C-alpha positions in Angstrom: 70.9 -35.0 -86.0 69.6 -38.0 -84.1 70.7 -38.6 -80.6 73.7 -40.9 -80.2 72.8 -42.8 -77.0 75.0 -45.0 -74.8 73.4 -48.2 -73.7 70.1 -47.1 -72.3 68.1 -48.5 -69.3 64.5 -47.6 -68.6 64.2 -47.8 -64.8 60.4 -48.3 -65.0 58.0 -51.1 -65.8 55.5 -48.7 -67.3 54.2 -50.1 -70.7 53.4 -46.5 -71.8 57.0 -45.3 -71.3 58.3 -48.4 -73.0 56.0 -47.7 -76.0 57.2 -44.1 -76.2 60.8 -45.1 -76.3 60.1 -47.7 -78.9 58.3 -45.1 -81.0 61.4 -42.9 -80.8 63.4 -45.9 -82.2 65.7 -46.1 -79.2 67.3 -49.4 -78.1 66.9 -49.9 -74.4 66.5 -52.5 -71.7 63.9 -52.4 -68.9 65.1 -52.6 -65.3 62.4 -51.6 -62.9 63.9 -50.0 -59.8 61.6 -51.6 -57.3 62.2 -48.6 -55.0 59.9 -47.4 -52.2 57.6 -44.7 -53.6 56.6 -43.1 -50.3 57.6 -39.5 -49.7 57.9 -37.2 -46.7 54.4 -35.9 -45.8 55.4 -32.3 -46.2 56.6 -32.7 -49.8 54.7 -30.3 -52.1 52.7 -32.5 -54.5 54.3 -31.1 -57.7 57.8 -32.0 -56.3 57.0 -35.6 -55.7 57.4 -37.1 -59.2 60.9 -35.6 -59.7 61.9 -36.8 -56.2 60.7 -40.3 -57.0 62.3 -40.4 -60.4 65.7 -39.4 -58.9 65.2 -42.2 -56.3 64.5 -44.7 -59.0 67.6 -43.7 -61.1 69.8 -43.7 -58.0 68.7 -47.3 -57.2 69.5 -48.7 -60.7 72.6 -46.7 -61.7 75.2 -48.4 -59.3 74.4 -51.8 -60.9 74.8 -50.6 -64.5 77.8 -48.2 -64.6 78.1 -48.5 -68.4 74.5 -47.4 -69.0 72.5 -44.2 -69.2 69.6 -44.6 -66.7 66.3 -43.0 -67.5 63.7 -43.0 -64.7 60.3 -41.3 -64.5 57.3 -40.9 -62.2 53.9 -39.4 -62.9 51.3 -38.0 -60.5 47.8 -36.6 -60.9 46.9 -33.7 -58.7 43.4 -32.4 -58.0 43.0 -29.5 -55.7 46.5 -30.0 -54.2 45.7 -33.7 -53.5 47.6 -36.5 -55.2 45.5 -39.2 -56.8 47.8 -42.2 -56.6 47.4 -45.5 -58.5 44.0 -46.8 -57.2 44.1 -49.8 -54.8 41.1 -51.4 -56.4 38.4 -50.9 -59.0 36.0 -49.2 -56.5 38.7 -46.6 -55.7 39.4 -46.2 -59.5 35.7 -45.4 -60.1 35.7 -42.9 -57.2 38.8 -41.1 -58.7 37.2 -40.8 -62.1 34.0 -39.4 -60.6 36.2 -36.8 -58.8 38.0 -35.9 -62.1 34.7 -35.7 -64.0 34.0 -32.1 -65.3 37.1 -30.6 -63.7 40.6 -29.6 -64.5 43.5 -31.4 -62.9 47.3 -31.3 -63.1 49.6 -34.1 -64.3 53.3 -33.8 -63.4 55.9 -36.2 -64.7 59.4 -36.1 -63.2 62.3 -37.5 -65.1 65.8 -38.4 -63.9 68.9 -39.2 -65.8 72.1 -40.8 -64.5 75.3 -41.6 -66.4 79.0 -42.0 -65.5 78.5 -40.6 -62.0 76.5 -37.6 -63.2 72.8 -37.0 -62.5 70.1 -34.6 -63.8 66.4 -34.3 -63.3 63.5 -32.2 -64.4 59.7 -32.1 -64.3 57.0 -31.1 -66.8 53.3 -30.3 -65.9 50.2 -30.4 -68.0 46.7 -29.1 -67.2 44.0 -31.5 -68.2 40.3 -30.7 -68.4 37.7 -33.5 -68.3 34.2 -33.4 -69.7 31.4 -34.7 -67.5 31.6 -38.5 -67.3 28.5 -40.7 -67.3 28.4 -43.5 -64.8 27.9 -45.9 -67.7 31.2 -44.6 -69.3 33.1 -45.1 -66.1 31.6 -48.6 -65.7 32.5 -49.6 -69.3 36.1 -48.3 -68.8 36.6 -50.2 -65.6 35.2 -53.4 -67.1 37.4 -53.2 -70.2 40.7 -51.5 -69.2 42.9 -52.3 -66.2 43.1 -49.0 -64.2 45.2 -50.0 -61.3 48.6 -49.3 -62.8 47.7 -45.7 -63.7 48.0 -42.5 -61.5 44.5 -41.0 -61.3 43.0 -44.3 -62.6 43.2 -43.4 -66.3 45.5 -43.4 -69.3 45.1 -40.4 -71.7 45.5 -42.9 -74.6 42.7 -45.2 -73.2 38.9 -45.1 -73.6 38.4 -42.5 -70.8 41.1 -40.3 -72.2 39.4 -40.4 -75.6 36.0 -39.5 -74.4 36.8 -37.2 -71.4 39.8 -35.0 -72.3 38.3 -31.8 -73.6 41.5 -29.6 -73.3 45.2 -30.0 -72.6 47.5 -27.2 -71.7 51.0 -28.6 -72.0 52.5 -31.8 -73.4 50.3 -34.7 -74.2 53.2 -37.1 -73.5 53.7 -35.8 -70.0 50.2 -37.1 -69.3 51.1 -40.4 -70.9 54.1 -40.7 -68.6 57.2 -39.3 -70.4 57.6 -35.7 -71.8 59.5 -36.8 -74.9 60.2 -33.5 -76.5 61.6 -32.0 -73.3 63.5 -35.3 -72.8 65.3 -35.0 -76.1 66.3 -31.4 -75.2 67.6 -32.4 -71.8 69.4 -35.5 -73.1 71.3 -33.4 -75.7 72.5 -31.0 -73.0 73.2 -33.9 -70.5 75.3 -35.8 -73.0 76.9 -32.7 -74.6 75.6 -33.5 -78.1 75.0 -30.7 -80.6 71.8 -30.0 -82.6 73.5 -30.3 -86.0 
């Protein structure tokens, strides 16, 4: 049975998340939260995306009490260090060279808010990159905007197509929204049966 959703707001400006919700066939509005994405320095890297997703949902929910708020945040972690969205093309290239030939972790946190209730969860996926040639990195940086992507890459982009050798976990977690887990969590959150 398809989900019966109340009015849905995506509290994110991510075009990848928007694309995934459109593919699911869900009607929604986009209302970016504009919240501060800093976090306490002692926060474990894998806890950060769920923390930020909750913050985004909490910022948008009071202004739209009739709507189900969906917020998400994604981080790329290499050796316990977060690779944020790069500040410029040079930093993006440096990030891709660090990821080359190695395995990193992508964690997406998701938060839901509706009628005074809130719920959040996180999914993680291990991603192994092949060795990247400098020419491949240069081509990617010249043809694809990397600055709005954690770790400077999109799994659905050129670098993802040539670099990802192995994924252990959900592909869509790497894209920015673990859709299968999201459906399960929404059914429980909204109290909707499976059949």
